N, C-alpha and C positions, 0 to 999 in steps of 0.2 A: 903635498895635500893642497887642494884648491883653496884659494882665498875666497871668503864669503864677502858679498857686496852689501853694504849698508847704505841706506838713504836717510840722512838726518834732515828733518823738516823743522826749521827753527828760525825765527826772524831776528832773534838776539844774536848779533855777530859773535860776541864774546863766548856765549854758550856753545854756539854752533862750531866755532873754531876750536874750542877746548875739546869738544866731543870728537871732532875730526882728528885732531892730533893724538888724542888718547887711543881711539879705536884703530887708527893707522898703526900705532905702536903695538897693538894687539894682533897685527897681521890681517886686518880687514881692509878691503878696498872701500873707501868712504867717499860718498858724494853728498853734497848739501843743497838744500833748496830753501830760500827765505820766504817763499810764498806758497800757498796751497796749489795754485794753478801751475807753478813751476814743478811742484812735486808730481802732479798728474802727468805732465809731459815727460819728465825724466823717468818715471816708472814705466811708461810704455816703450821708451827708447832703449832702456837697459834695465831689465827686470831685476830688482834687488832681492836678496834673500830675506831681508827684514827692513821695516821702516820704523824709525823713531820719530814720532809725530807730535809736535806741539799743538795744543788745542787753540790757543790764541794766536791767530795769524792775521796779517794786514788785509787780506782780500777775502778768501773763504776760510771758515774756521776748520779745525781739525776734524770735527764731527762730520762736516760735509765732505771733506777729502776722503775720510774713511768710508762714508756711505757710497761714494762714487766708485771707490776701489772695490768694495764688496759687491756692488751691483754689476760689475763688468766680469764677464767670463774669463778674461785673460789675466785679471789681477786679483780675483777674489781669494786666491790661496795664500797671498803674501802675509806673513805674520806682521802685526802692527802693535807697537808699544806706545801708548799715549804718554806724553811728557807735558806737565802743566803745573801752574801755580795753584790751581784749584784743589781743594781737599774736601769738597762736599760729596756726600754719599750719592746724591742724585746725579752729579756730574760723572762720577765713576760708573754708575749703573748705565747712564746713557751711552758712554763709550763702549762698555761691554755688550750692551744690547745691539749696537751697530756692528759688532763682530770683532772688536779689538781683542788682542790676545793677552794684553797686560796693561798696567797703569802704574806710573810712578810720579810722585809730586816733587816740585822744586821747594826748597833746595834738596838735592838728592845726593846719595852716596854713589860715586862713580863706579865703585867696585860692585855695588848691588845692581846697578844698571847693567854692568858687564855680565853678571851672572844671569840676569833675566834675558839678555840678548842671546847668550849661549844656550840657555834652556829652551827658548822659543825656536831657535834654528834646529836644535837637536830633536825637538818634538816633531817639527815638520818633516825632518828626514826620517825619523823613526816610523812615522805614520805614512811614509811614502808619498808625501804631498809634493815635494820638490826635488829636482836633481841638484846635488851640491855644486856641480860644475857650471850649469847653465842658469840655474835659478828658475827654470820653467817647471810647470806642473809635470809630475811623473806618474808612476803606476796607478795609484788609487784614484787620483783625480781624472786621469785619462779613462779609466774604467767607468767612473761615474758619468762622464760625458757620453761614452758609448752606450751605456744603458738608457740614457735619456734620448739619444739620437734614434735608436732603433724603433721608437714609437712615433717619430716625427717624419715629415716630408720636406723636400726642398733643400736638403743639406748635401754636402759632398765632403768626403774625407780624402786627404792627400797623405800618402805614406812617402817619406823623404829619407834617403840614405846617402851618406857621403861616400862616393866611389873612391877607392884607393886610400882610405883613411888609415887603415892598419899599417900598410907599408910606410906611409908618411910618419906615423907615430914611432915606428921602429927606427927610422933613419934620424928623425929630428928630436925624439924623446917624448916622454909622457907629459912634461910641463907644456911644451909647445903644442902637443895634441889637445890638451885641455884648453889652451888659448883658442884653438880652432873651433872647439865646441862652443865656447863663450861667444866667439865671433859669429858663429852660425845662428845662435839664438838671437843675437842683436839684429842680424840681417833679416831673419824671419819676421821679427817684430816690425822692422822698418818697412818691409814690403807689405805686410798685412795692414799697417797703418795707412799706407798710401793707396792700396788697391783692394783691400778687403772691407769688412764691415766691423763696427764696434763690438759685435757679438761673436766674432770669429775666435776660435780657440787654438792655442799653440801649445803643444806638449813635447816633452823629451822622453821618448819611450825607452831609452837606454842606449849606451854606447854612442854610435854614430847615427842613430835612428830617431827621427823627429816626425811629428804629425801636425797637420793643420786641418781644422774643420771650418769650412766656409759654406757659402751658398753655391748651388749648382750654377748660377749665373756668373759668379766671380772666380770660381776655382781654377779654371783654365788659365786665365790671365795671371792670377797669383802664382800658379805653378811655373809659367813661362818666365815671369820676372824673377822669381826666386832662383831658378837655374841660371839665368843670364847674369844676374848680379853676383851670384856666388862665384861663377867662373872668372869674373873680372876682379872681384875684391879679395879673393883668397890668395892671389899671387904674392902679395907682400909677406906671406908666411913662409915663402921659399927664399933661398939665397939666389943671388943674381945668376949664377951658372945654371942652376936647375930651371929657373924661369926661362932663360934663353934657350936651353936645349929641349924644354918641354917635357921632361921626365926626370925621375930620381932613380938612383941605382942602389939596390939593397946591398948590404954588406955581408949577407950570410948565404950567398948562392955561388960560392966559388970565387976565384980571383976576379973574374969579369963582372960578377954580380948579375942581378936580374933587373930589368928596366920596368918601371911602373909609371904610367901617365900621371899628370898632375890631377889633383882632386877636382871632381865635378859632383853634381847632384843627380841622383836617379829619383824620379818621381812617378808614383802610381796613384791613380785617382779612381774612387768608387763612389757610387751614390745610389739611392733607391731607383733612379731612372735607368741605371745600367745593370744593376745586380739585385738579386733577392737574398735576404739575410735571414737565417733562422735564429741566430744568436749573435752576441757581440764578437765572439771568437771568429766567426765567418767574416765580419767586417774587416778585421785586421789581416786575416789570412788572404782574402781576395785582394785587398789593397797591396799587400806584399807581392802577390803574384803579378799584379799590374806593374808594380815598380820594377820587378826583375826583368820584365820585358824591355825596359828602357835603360838597362845598365850597359 
């Protein structure tokens, strides 16, 4: 089972370290940030499945961090649990009004916080908000974006698929396959941060299939950079021999096996400037058609 990624935003080192040790022992991947600005940067670089967010921070407070995360298309789906010494009703309401998912006050029961974290992540999965492997928005949030898009102009959607992912997973195993999906999500975020816009959307449609929604002006460059960097940075997921020979050999095609090239990305792009769409289903179908042309 994939490990869930938590981000603990807390300026008190003792509390932050205690939470990191505890949740790491609960099989979470845990990152920490002592400042609100650090939290915003880390969230965009590696999308967490949930954020535990202290309200009182040394630079910008937790309310402002929450507001910025909720106002960004790429981070609005991430569950947030506020952690604070305040116990005033007005403070709790302010956090919930900003879109926080839960609220717990110091001193807190670590087992209670653990249950709240589990429940928030389970709720996000149950409602098809995020993919458990990548932490990216999935089915329902992607559909919401598409329903919004079809009424707009100036956008472009990129359908992205990992070529030869299934043979890789069969040879290297499911755990390593999940590592590639997490790596891919991080790479997409990295490229969009550098070449896209703050309003670009990244989604995980399922399996080895991702989407990016950007502007018509930026989408070609984003697509080129995504393919270029993936081909370069995916190599460490292979052993030395496979990297050197440029292919892997399956174990289920007889003694000699069948050869599969190393993984690359296939990208298909559609926009209102190039296609006409009657409904959101046509957006994804036409994007997939364009992507298959490039496989």
